[in-house]
Structure formats: structure tokens, C-alpha cells
C-alpha positions, 0 to 999 in steps of 0.5 A, a space after each residue: 835555031 834548032 833543026 827539027 826535021 828528024 822529030 817526031 809530031 804525033 798531030 790530027 788527021 782527017 781519021 783521027 790521030 798519026 805521028 809523022 817523021 819528015 813529012 812520011 806518016 810512020 803510024 795512024 791512031 784513033 785515038 789520042 792516047 794511043 799516038 802518043 804511047 806510040 809517038 813516044 816510042 818511036 821516039 826514044 828508039 830514035 832517040 828525037 824529040 816528039 812534038 804533041 799538038 792538039 787538035 786544032 794544030 798548035 805545040 801542046 809539049 815538047 819532050 826530048 829523047 836522047 839516045 840510051 847510054 851504052 855501058 862498056 861490057 866489064 
């Protein structure tokens, strides 16, 4: 089974939506689309997966982001 502990999760909260990693809230948002956009940015930056949850907590989608390939200077 894959290690999912470092994944970013966009999920509902009592005040709207939040992005969490390892149980730590990284950002809070009133709107889901804003939370998803920030979650994608975080996942790209950290080269990890983003799991987007619905209002009922079910997983709607997962996207995998990998580290950018560095190009050696010529």
C-alpha cells in the first residue's frame, strides 16, 4: 500500500474548506474552488498527491504531482 501521509487533502471544515497535510491545516477557505486551487498549488510545490473530498467526506478525485525535472545548464 502506498504511503499517503504526505498527501494534501482538500476537505470540508466547520467554516468552509481547508487543505491539510499530515493532519496539519495548511490553509482555510470559504469556497471550495479557492481551496482546490490552493491545494493544487501546494501539491505541485511539494511534489505530492492532492486528494479532493466532497462535502460528505468521500474522495472525489486524486491528482499526482511530481517534482519538476531540472534541466542541466549548457
